[in-house]
N, C-alpha and C positions, 0 to 999 in steps of 0.2 A: 504494500500500500504506500502511496506517495502522499506527501504533505504539500506538494506544489500544484499549481494550476498549469495545465498544459493546453496550449492552443495550436491546433493543426489548421494551417491556412496558407494563403498565398499573398504576396505583396500586391498583386493586381486586384485583389478581392476587396470591394468596398465594405462589405459586412465584416470582414476580418479587421480592416483598419479601424472601423467603428468600435468593434469589441475591444481592441487594444487601447483605444482612446479612453473607453470607460474604465478599464483596469488602471491605466496610468493616472486618470483623474482621481481615482479612489486610492492611489498609492498602493496598489496590489501587485505583488511580484508574480511573474509568470514565465513559463518557458515557451518560446516560439519554435514551432516545427514547420518549416517551409515545405509543403507537399509538392510544390511546383518543381523542385530540384531533387526530389528523392522519391522514386517510384514505390519503394517499399513503405515509406511513411505515408504516401498517398493511399496505398492499399490499406494500411493500418487505420487511417482516418475513415475510409469507407466502411471497414468492418466495425469499428467502434460506433460510428454515427449512423450506420444502417442505410446510408445513401451516399451520393457523391457531393452532397452540399457541404460547404464550408462557411464559416469556421465550425470546427468541432472542438468543444471546450470540455476538458476533463477536470473536474473539481476534486479537491482532497477527499471528499466523502465517496468518491468514485461515481458520482452522478455525472451525466452527460448532457450538455446543451448543444444543439445543432442550430446554427444560424439564429441565435436568440436576439430579441429586441433589447434595446438598452434597459428597459424596465425589467424584463425577465432576468437579465444578467445581474442587475443591481439587486433585485429581490433575492436571488439565489445566494449572492455574496453576503447579504445582510442576515440571512436566515440560518 
């Protein structure tokens, strides 16, 4: 089990950039995994998220958010 937040995404993805901005605004540390440049990590993100959508965010409690809104991400981080 990890205690970190992991984001699977790509630099070209607007939803990924938005999720990173939310985390940075809230001073939450995270590990970024660029699926654009690593086919194995892209497949891992698809497996974890259940689709090809990004970002896939893995939280310390092992819950998964796929393409969350700002409000969904903030609520999960607060709870």
